[in-house]
C-alpha positions as CSV (number, residue, x, y, z in Angstrom):
1,M,4.2,-7.7,-18.8
2,A,4.1,-4.9,-16.2
3,I,6.2,-4.5,-13.0
4,V,4.1,-3.1,-10.1
5,Q,6.0,-1.8,-7.1
6,L,4.0,-1.1,-4.0
7,V,5.5,1.3,-1.5
8,R,4.1,1.5,2.0
9,H,3.8,5.1,3.1
10,G,6.3,6.6,5.5
11,K,5.7,6.8,9.3
12,A,2.5,8.6,9.9
13,A,2.0,11.4,12.4
14,A,-0.8,9.4,14.0
15,G,-2.1,5.9,14.1
16,F,-5.2,4.3,12.5
17,G,-7.1,4.7,15.7
18,A,-6.0,8.3,16.4
19,H,-6.6,10.3,13.3
20,P,-8.8,9.7,10.2
21,D,-6.1,10.9,7.7
22,P,-2.7,11.8,9.2
23,G,0.2,13.1,7.1
24,L,3.8,12.0,7.7
25,D,5.8,12.9,10.8
26,D,9.5,14.0,10.5
27,L,10.7,10.4,10.4
28,G,8.2,9.6,7.7
29,R,9.3,12.5,5.6
30,S,13.0,11.3,5.8
31,Q,11.8,7.8,4.9
32,A,10.0,9.1,1.9
33,A,13.1,11.0,0.7
34,A,15.2,7.8,1.2
35,V,12.9,5.6,-0.8
36,A,12.6,8.2,-3.5
37,A,16.4,8.3,-3.9
38,M,16.5,4.5,-4.0
39,L,13.7,4.3,-6.6
40,D,15.3,7.1,-8.7
41,Q,18.6,5.1,-8.8
42,Q,16.7,1.9,-9.7
43,H,14.8,3.2,-12.7
44,Q,16.3,4.5,-15.9
45,I,12.9,4.4,-17.5
46,R,10.4,6.0,-15.2
47,P,7.2,4.2,-14.4
48,I,4.0,6.0,-13.8
49,L,3.3,7.1,-10.2
50,L,0.0,6.3,-8.4
51,S,-1.0,7.0,-4.9
52,S,-3.8,6.3,-2.4
53,P,-5.7,9.5,-1.8
54,L,-4.8,9.5,1.9
55,A,-2.3,12.1,3.1
56,R,0.5,9.7,4.4
57,A,0.7,7.8,1.0
58,Y,0.4,10.9,-1.1
59,E,3.1,12.8,0.9
60,T,5.4,9.8,0.5
61,A,4.7,9.8,-3.3
62,Q,5.5,13.5,-3.5
63,A,9.2,12.9,-2.7
64,L,9.7,10.8,-5.8
65,A,7.4,13.0,-8.0
66,A,9.5,16.0,-7.1
67,L,12.7,14.2,-8.1
68,W,11.2,13.2,-11.4
69,Q,9.1,16.3,-12.0
70,A,6.3,13.8,-12.5
71,D,2.6,13.8,-11.9
72,I,0.9,11.5,-9.3
73,T,-2.3,9.8,-10.3
74,I,-4.7,9.3,-7.3
75,E,-6.0,5.7,-7.3
76,N,-8.8,5.1,-4.7
77,R,-8.6,1.3,-5.0
78,V,-5.2,1.3,-3.2
79,A,-6.5,3.4,-0.3
80,E,-6.8,2.1,3.3
81,I,-9.1,-0.7,4.1
82,P,-12.7,0.5,4.7
83,S,-13.8,0.1,8.2
84,P,-17.3,-0.5,9.4
85,T,-17.3,2.5,11.6
86,P,-16.0,6.1,11.6
87,D,-15.3,5.9,15.3
88,L,-11.5,5.9,15.5
89,E,-11.2,3.8,18.6
90,A,-13.7,1.2,17.4
91,R,-12.1,1.1,13.9
92,A,-8.7,0.3,15.5
93,A,-10.2,-2.5,17.5
94,W,-12.0,-3.9,14.5
95,L,-8.8,-3.8,12.4
96,S,-6.8,-5.5,15.1
97,Q,-9.3,-8.4,15.3
98,A,-9.7,-8.6,11.5
99,M,-5.9,-8.8,10.9
100,A,-5.7,-12.0,12.9
101,G,-8.1,-13.8,10.5
102,N,-8.9,-14.3,6.8
103,W,-10.5,-12.2,4.2
104,S,-13.2,-14.8,3.8
105,D,-14.2,-14.2,7.5
106,L,-15.1,-10.6,6.8
107,D,-18.1,-8.7,5.5
108,A,-18.8,-9.0,1.8
109,S,-17.9,-5.3,1.2
110,V,-14.5,-5.7,2.7
111,Q,-13.9,-8.9,0.6
112,Q,-14.9,-6.9,-2.4
113,W,-12.4,-4.2,-1.6
114,Q,-9.7,-6.9,-1.4
115,Q,-10.8,-8.3,-4.8
116,D,-10.9,-4.8,-6.3
117,I,-7.2,-4.3,-5.4
118,G,-6.3,-7.6,-7.0
119,G,-8.3,-6.8,-10.1
120,F,-6.9,-3.3,-10.5
121,L,-3.3,-4.6,-10.2
122,A,-4.0,-7.5,-12.6
123,G,-5.2,-4.8,-15.1
124,C,-2.0,-2.7,-14.9
125,E,-0.5,-2.8,-18.3
126,E,2.4,-0.3,-17.7
127,D,5.2,-0.5,-15.1
128,C,4.1,1.6,-12.1
129,I,5.0,2.6,-8.6
130,I,2.0,2.7,-6.2
131,F,2.1,4.4,-2.8
132,S,-0.2,2.6,-0.5
133,H,-0.9,1.0,2.9
134,Y,0.0,-2.0,5.0
135,V,-3.3,-3.8,4.6
136,A,-3.7,-3.0,0.9
137,I,-0.2,-4.4,0.2
138,N,-1.1,-7.5,2.1
139,A,-4.3,-7.7,0.0
140,A,-2.3,-7.4,-3.2
141,V,0.2,-10.2,-2.1
142,G,-2.8,-12.4,-1.1
143,A,-4.3,-11.8,-4.6
144,A,-1.0,-12.7,-6.2
145,T,-0.5,-15.9,-4.1
146,G,-4.0,-17.0,-3.5
147,D,-3.5,-16.6,0.3
148,D,-6.7,-15.8,2.2
149,R,-4.9,-14.5,5.3
150,M,-5.3,-10.8,5.9
151,R,-1.7,-10.5,7.3
152,I,0.8,-12.3,5.2
153,F,3.8,-10.2,6.1
154,G,4.5,-6.9,7.8
155,P,5.8,-4.4,5.3
156,D,7.9,-1.7,6.9
157,N,7.4,2.0,6.3
158,C,8.7,2.9,2.9
159,S,9.4,-0.7,2.0
160,V,8.9,-1.7,-1.6
161,T,7.0,-4.9,-2.6
162,T,7.4,-5.9,-6.2
163,L,4.8,-7.8,-8.2
164,D,4.9,-9.0,-11.8
165,N,1.7,-8.7,-13.9
166,A,2.1,-11.1,-16.9
167,G,-1.1,-10.9,-18.9
168,G,-3.3,-10.4,-15.9
169,K,-1.6,-13.0,-13.7
170,L,0.0,-11.5,-10.7
171,T,3.1,-13.0,-9.1
172,V,5.3,-11.9,-6.2
173,V,8.8,-10.9,-7.3
174,E,10.0,-9.7,-3.9
175,L,8.3,-8.8,-0.6
176,G,9.3,-5.5,0.9
177,R,11.5,-5.1,3.9
178,I,9.7,-6.5,7.0
179,A,9.3,-4.7,10.3
180,D,7.5,-5.6,13.5
181,T,4.9,-3.0,12.9
182,H,2.2,-2.4,15.4
183,I,-1.0,-1.4,13.7
184,N,-2.7,1.2,15.9
């Protein structure tokens, strides 16, 4: 049995439709420090740390890694959802429309991305903390619950969603703190 904690990154300096890979803004850095302190208090035995390769997730992970003097392993499968276009404005419009629907309504490559997240998490054999993204966390919760909706809940910046992986079977232990997040 492995406990998998998914941490949504801190507040980014720019939105999905404004910058291809923004880092954290000042608020995001303070959120990262706060979630690092909370996770430090929560764990006597330190799980492994993994992060999306994107700057906002990796910078959030760095706060806990610094406290623990630990390494962060980059995991591409928990990165942001791949969009069908590199054009930032079109990508934001596509995501907004997609978020209103189901995984099964999307292109096969995006459905495969969602399945890859579920498969990766179901294969985690050690407790871990994974720094990731809004849509990826929803994909993970959908994989654990069998829910086809893209947006199951709205995880706040630096909220922690906890899954249990018992022999490759994911279940939701606790959803992270919810916020009325506007995906832009």
